[in-house]
C-alpha positions in Angstrom: -44.9 13.6 107.1 -42.4 10.9 107.9 -40.4 8.6 105.6 -38.6 5.4 106.2 -35.4 4.4 104.6 -35.4 1.1 102.8 -32.4 -1.0 102.0 -32.0 -1.4 98.2 -32.3 -5.0 97.0 -29.2 -6.9 96.2 -28.6 -7.3 92.5 -29.7 -10.7 91.3 -27.1 -13.1 90.0 -27.6 -14.3 86.5 -28.6 -17.9 85.9 -25.1 -18.6 84.4 -23.5 -17.2 87.6 -25.7 -19.4 89.8 -24.8 -22.4 87.7 -21.1 -21.7 88.1 -21.5 -21.3 91.9 -23.4 -24.6 91.9 -20.4 -26.2 90.2 -18.2 -24.8 93.0 -20.6 -26.2 95.6 -20.5 -29.5 93.9 -16.7 -29.4 94.1 -16.9 -28.9 97.9 -19.3 -31.8 98.3 -17.1 -34.0 96.1 -14.1 -33.1 98.4 -16.1 -34.4 101.3 -16.7 -37.6 99.4 -12.9 -37.9 99.0 -12.5 -37.3 102.7 -15.0 -40.0 103.6 -14.4 -42.8 101.1 -12.4 -45.7 102.4 -11.3 -46.9 98.9 -7.9 -45.4 97.9 -8.6 -45.5 94.2 -12.0 -43.7 94.6 -10.4 -41.2 97.0 -8.1 -40.1 94.3 -10.8 -39.9 91.7 -13.1 -37.9 94.0 -10.2 -35.6 95.0 -9.2 -34.7 91.4 -12.8 -34.4 90.4 -13.3 -32.0 93.3 -10.4 -29.9 92.2 -11.6 -29.8 88.6 -15.1 -28.7 89.7 -13.8 -26.1 92.1 -11.3 -24.7 89.5 -13.7 -24.6 86.6 -16.6 -23.3 88.6 -14.5 -20.5 90.1 -13.0 -19.5 86.8 -16.4 -19.5 85.1 -18.0 -17.5 87.9 -15.1 -15.0 87.9 -15.4 -14.4 84.2 -19.2 -14.1 84.4 -19.0 -11.7 87.4 -16.2 -9.5 86.2 -14.9 -10.4 82.8 -18.2 -9.6 81.0 -18.8 -6.3 82.8 -17.1 -2.9 82.6 -13.7 -2.8 84.3 -13.3 -0.8 87.5 -13.4 -1.1 91.2 -17.0 -2.2 92.0 -18.0 -1.6 95.6 -21.7 -2.0 95.2 -23.5 -4.1 97.8 -20.4 -5.1 99.7 -22.0 -4.1 103.0 -25.3 -5.7 102.2 -24.1 -9.2 101.3 -23.8 -11.7 104.1 -20.6 -13.0 102.7 -18.7 -9.7 102.7 -20.2 -7.8 105.7 -19.7 -10.2 108.6 -23.1 -11.9 108.0 -24.0 -15.5 108.6 -22.1 -16.7 105.4 -19.0 -14.9 106.5 -19.1 -16.5 110.0 -19.6 -19.9 108.6 -16.7 -19.4 106.1 -14.5 -18.2 109.0 -15.4 -21.2 111.1 -14.6 -23.6 108.3 -11.3 -22.0 107.6 -10.3 -21.8 111.2 -11.4 -25.5 111.7 -9.2 -26.5 108.7 -6.2 -24.8 110.2 -6.7 -26.3 113.6 -7.0 -29.8 112.1 -4.0 -29.2 109.8 -1.6 -27.9 112.5 -2.6 -30.1 115.5 -4.5 -33.2 114.3 -2.9 -34.2 111.0 0.7 -35.1 111.9 2.1 -38.4 110.7 1.6 -41.1 113.3 4.7 -42.9 112.1 2.7 -45.3 109.9 1.8 -42.8 107.1 -1.6 -41.8 108.6 -2.4 -38.1 108.8 -5.5 -38.0 111.0 -8.7 -36.5 109.6 -7.0 -35.3 106.4 -5.4 -38.7 105.7 -7.5 -39.5 102.6 -6.8 -36.1 101.0 -3.1 -36.3 101.7 -2.7 -39.7 100.1 -4.8 -38.7 97.1 -1.8 -36.5 96.3 0.8 -39.2 96.6 1.2 -39.6 92.8 1.7 -35.9 92.2 4.0 -35.6 95.2 6.2 -38.5 94.0 6.4 -36.9 90.5 7.4 -33.5 91.9 9.3 -34.4 95.1 10.2 -38.1 94.8 8.4 -38.9 98.0 4.8 -39.4 99.3 2.6 -36.5 100.2 2.2 -35.2 103.7 -0.1 -32.7 105.3 2.1 -29.7 104.3 2.1 -30.8 100.7 -1.7 -30.9 100.8 -1.7 -27.5 102.3 0.7 -26.1 99.8 -1.4 -27.4 97.0 -4.6 -25.9 98.4 -2.8 -22.6 99.1 -1.3 -22.3 95.6 -4.6 -23.2 93.9 -6.3 -20.5 96.0 -3.8 -17.9 94.9 -4.0 -18.9 91.2 -7.8 -19.2 91.0 -8.5 -16.1 92.9 -5.6 -14.4 91.1 -7.4 -14.9 87.8 -10.5 -13.4 89.4 -8.4 -10.3 90.4 -6.9 -10.1 86.9 -10.4 -9.8 85.4 -11.7 -7.5 88.2 -8.8 -5.0 88.0 -8.0 -5.4 84.3 -8.2 -1.6 83.8 -5.2 -1.1 86.0 -1.8 -2.0 84.6 -0.3 -1.8 88.1 -2.8 -4.3 89.5 -2.4 -6.7 86.6 1.4 -6.8 86.9 1.3 -7.0 90.7 -1.3 -9.8 90.7 0.7 -11.8 88.1 3.8 -11.3 90.2 2.3 -12.9 93.4 0.9 -15.7 91.3 4.3 -16.3 89.7 6.2 -16.3 93.0 3.7 -18.5 94.8 3.6 -21.2 92.0 7.3 -21.1 91.0 9.3 -20.2 94.1 7.0 -21.2 97.0 5.6 -24.5 95.5 7.4 -26.0 92.5 11.0 -25.0 93.3 11.0 -26.4 96.9 9.5 -29.6 95.6 12.1 -29.9 92.8 14.9 -29.4 95.4 13.6 -32.4 97.3 13.3 -34.4 94.1 17.1 -34.0 93.7 17.8 -34.8 97.3 18.5 -31.2 98.3 17.2 -29.3 101.3 13.7 -27.9 101.0 14.2 -24.1 100.8 11.8 -21.2 100.1 13.7 -18.5 98.3 10.9 -15.9 98.7 10.8 -16.1 102.5 13.4 -14.4 104.6 14.2 -13.8 108.3 12.4 -12.5 110.4 9.3 -13.9 108.7 11.0 -17.3 108.0 12.7 -16.9 111.4 14.6 -20.2 111.5 16.5 -19.5 108.3 19.0 -17.5 110.5 18.9 -19.8 113.5 22.3 -21.5 114.1 20.8 -25.0 113.8 19.4 -24.3 110.3 22.5 -22.5 109.2 24.7 -25.4 110.4 22.5 -28.0 108.7 22.6 -26.1 105.4 26.3 -25.6 105.5 26.8 -29.3 105.7 24.9 -29.8 102.4 27.7 -28.6 100.2 27.7 -25.7 97.7 24.0 -25.3 97.3 23.5 -25.2 101.1 26.2 -22.6 101.4 24.4 -20.5 98.7 21.1 -20.9 100.6 22.7 -19.5 103.8 24.2 -16.7 101.8 20.9 -16.0 100.0 18.9 -15.9 103.3 21.4 -13.6 105.1 22.0 -11.3 102.1 18.2 -10.9 101.4 17.4 -10.3 105.0 20.2 -7.9 106.0 21.3 -6.3 102.8 18.8 -6.6 99.9 15.8 -5.9 102.1 17.0 -2.4 103.3 18.2 -1.5 99.8 15.0 -2.5 98.0 12.8 -0.9 100.7 14.7 2.3 100.4 13.9 2.5 96.7 10.5 0.9 96.5 9.0 0.8 100.0 7.7 -2.4 101.6 5.5 -3.0 98.5 8.4 -4.8 96.7 7.9 -7.7 99.1 4.5 -7.4 100.9 2.5 -6.9 97.7 4.7 -8.4 95.0 6.5 -11.4 96.4 5.3 -12.7 99.8 3.0 -15.7 99.8 1.1 -14.4 102.8 0.5 -11.1 101.0 -0.3 -13.0 97.8 -3.1 -15.0 99.5 -4.4 -11.8 101.1 -4.4 -9.9 97.7 -6.2 -12.7 95.8 -8.3 -15.0 98.1 -8.7 -12.2 100.6 -9.7 -9.5 98.1 -13.5 -9.9 98.8 -12.8 -9.0 102.5 -10.4 -6.0 102.2 -13.1 -3.5 103.3 -13.5 -5.3 106.7 -10.1 -4.0 108.0 -10.8 -2.0 111.2 -9.8 1.7 110.6 -10.4 3.0 114.1 -7.7 4.6 116.2 -8.0 1.8 118.7 -7.1 -0.7 116.0 -4.1 1.4 115.1 -2.9 1.5 118.7 -3.2 -2.3 119.0 -1.3 -2.7 115.7 1.6 -0.7 117.0 1.6 -2.4 120.4 1.6 -5.9 119.0 3.6 -6.0 115.8 6.8 -4.3 117.1 7.1 -6.5 120.2 6.8 -9.6 117.9 9.7 -8.2 115.9 11.7 -7.6 119.1 10.9 -11.0 120.3 12.2 -12.9 117.3 15.3 -10.6 117.2 16.1 -11.4 120.8 15.5 -15.2 120.3 17.8 -15.2 117.3 20.6 -13.3 119.1 20.3 -15.5 122.2 20.4 -18.7 120.1 23.6 -17.5 118.4 25.2 -16.5 121.7 24.2 -19.9 123.0 25.8 -21.6 120.0 29.0 -19.5 120.3 29.4 -20.5 123.9 29.3 -24.2 123.1 25.6 -24.6 123.9 26.2 -23.9 127.6 24.5 -20.6 128.1 20.8 -21.3 127.8 20.5 -25.1 128.1 17.2 -26.2 126.7 15.6 -22.8 127.2 16.6 -21.4 123.8 15.0 -24.3 121.9 11.9 -24.0 124.1 11.6 -20.3 123.3 11.9 -20.9 119.6 9.4 -23.7 119.7 6.8 -21.6 121.6 7.4 -18.7 119.2 6.7 -21.0 116.3 3.6 -22.3 118.0 2.0 -19.0 119.1 3.2 -16.7 116.3 4.0 -19.1 113.4 0.9 -21.3 113.8 -1.8 -19.7 115.8 -1.3 -16.1 114.7 -0.3 -16.5 111.1 -2.4 -19.5 110.2 -5.5 -19.9 112.4 -6.1 -16.2 113.0 -4.3 -14.8 110.0 -6.3 -16.7 107.4 -9.2 -18.1 109.4 -10.4 -14.6 110.3 -10.4 -13.3 106.7 -14.2 -13.1 106.5 -14.5 -11.3 109.9 -11.5 -9.0 110.3 -10.2 -8.6 106.7 -7.4 -10.3 104.8 -4.3 -8.6 106.4 -4.8 -9.4 110.1 -1.4 -11.2 110.2 0.3 -8.5 108.1 -1.1 -5.7 110.3 -0.7 -7.2 113.8 1.7 -10.1 113.8 4.2 -10.3 110.9 7.8 -9.4 112.0 8.8 -9.0 108.4 6.1 -6.4 107.9 7.3 -4.6 111.1 10.9 -4.6 109.9 10.0 -3.4 106.4 7.6 -0.8 107.9 10.3 0.8 110.0 12.6 1.0 107.0 9.8 2.4 104.9 8.6 5.1 107.3 12.1 6.4 108.2 14.4 5.7 105.3 12.4 4.9 102.1 11.8 7.1 99.1 8.3 5.6 98.8 5.2 7.5 99.6 1.6 8.0 98.4 1.1 11.6 97.4 -2.3 13.2 97.6 -4.0 16.2 96.1 -6.5 17.5 98.6 -8.0 20.0 96.2 -9.3 17.3 94.0 -10.6 15.0 96.7 -14.4 14.6 96.7 -14.5 12.6 100.0 -16.2 9.6 98.4 -14.4 7.2 100.8 -13.6 4.7 98.1 -9.9 4.8 99.0 -10.5 4.1 102.7 -13.0 1.3 101.9 -10.5 -0.7 99.9 -7.5 -0.3 102.2 -6.9 -3.7 103.8 -4.2 -2.3 106.2 -6.7 -0.3 108.2 -5.5 3.2 107.0 -8.2 5.8 106.7 -6.8 7.1 103.5 -9.6 9.6 103.0 -8.4 11.7 106.0 -5.0 12.1 104.4 -6.4 12.8 101.0 -8.7 15.5 102.3 -5.8 17.3 104.0 -3.4 16.8 101.0 -1.1 14.9 103.3 1.4 12.4 102.0 0.8 8.9 103.3 4.0 7.5 104.8 2.5 5.0 107.2 4.7 2.1 108.2 1.8 -0.3 107.7 1.1 0.7 104.1 2.0 -2.3 101.8 1.7 -0.2 98.6 -0.9 -2.4 97.0 -2.2 0.7 95.2 -5.8 -0.2 95.6 -6.6 3.3 97.0 -5.2 4.9 93.9 -7.0 2.4 91.7 -10.3 3.1 93.4 -10.0 6.8 93.4 -12.3 8.4 90.7 -10.3 11.6 90.6 -6.7 10.5 90.4 -6.0 12.1 93.8 -3.6 9.4 95.1 -0.3 8.5 93.4 2.3 5.9 94.4 5.7 7.5 94.1 9.4 6.6 94.6 10.5 10.1 94.5 13.4 11.9 96.2 13.3 12.1 100.0 13.3 15.9 99.9 9.8 17.0 100.6 8.6 13.5 101.6 7.5 14.7 105.0 6.3 18.1 103.7 3.1 19.0 105.4 3.1 15.9 107.6 3.0 17.6 111.0 -0.5 16.3 111.6 0.7 12.7 110.8 3.5 13.1 113.3 1.1 14.4 115.9 -1.2 11.4 115.3 1.7 9.0 115.7 2.7 10.6 119.0 -0.9 10.3 120.3 -1.1 6.6 119.3 2.2 5.8 121.0 1.2 7.7 124.2 
């Protein structure tokens, strides 16, 4: 007697949820009207109506989906939905995101007459807001910053409702929302309003690589006391505060609490965290790509300073060309087009895993010098796999938990989702003494040697 396995049906969305999603869809269609309308006044009305529909629809759906149901990490049907299992919806979403980044980076530059290519209508719809905040008209980067910040805030509210049972997740989500809105969006705009250099106090070298380039340092030093403070802040945070904070708290203090890239991944990218490749091959590629990126930007920075110290005679134009190409390949293609456009296909931390030099820098400090670790209790592990499924950094957490091994991987961003998802309390994020941190970790060391070989 034979039997066939049938796929369980997807749980049906309630009529209220469908209505909320219809409002979101209406917002997207209205955004297209703003993009296509030739009348400036109507463009602005369409644009703000679109933002209102998108925001209200997303907030309503998030509350209906998570706020009215029992708290907890719900992983039901993730691998059955076309939107979260690399299905047709995911591919369409990925293509749209990728297309937006391509248009933003390479087809929306100011032509000298205030025209921003295909995004021109959307850019100028924000002119009033931009003048109020920055005392200047909008450009494509202000449009992008507005979209980026709204995504973090709206999806952050979703995460607050979804993970409201976890105090750690509530505080961490609120933190990335705060830093994105206050320090990565409003503060740089206010600096421009008062005729000061635009500066992002939450981005440091080597992620914001040009902040320690001689050209940027020289330019800031010419701006007076505030410029001098900006140079001091960037250097101190990169070279002094980062090692100290990472020693005490691991890389999570930045990657999961402050960084805008991590903030977008933890909020807008949360539906795709299970897609991170956890194979050994992916781990090998991670090691082989991210550390050369770090070495590359260190070498470029050192060469530019040597070039500057020798009166700009050492490299000629080569140094500027190298920096420009690094910005194009790593700063634009990798962090933007691939890093965000591939969320629905490869997970939300592609850039953080494979390309971010800041993550590589922090990871080396975390692995070899930090007090941070995730402790495990193998005796309590029931091998449910929830921890591995939610790890967006591609760590097969279950394998460590089953062996009772502490997790001290350089790639771990300390988001705590593995601990939040564990039904048995097997995993705990700790900032304990270094004594015993590597206890029982011979298997981890052996794995690392095999990966590097």
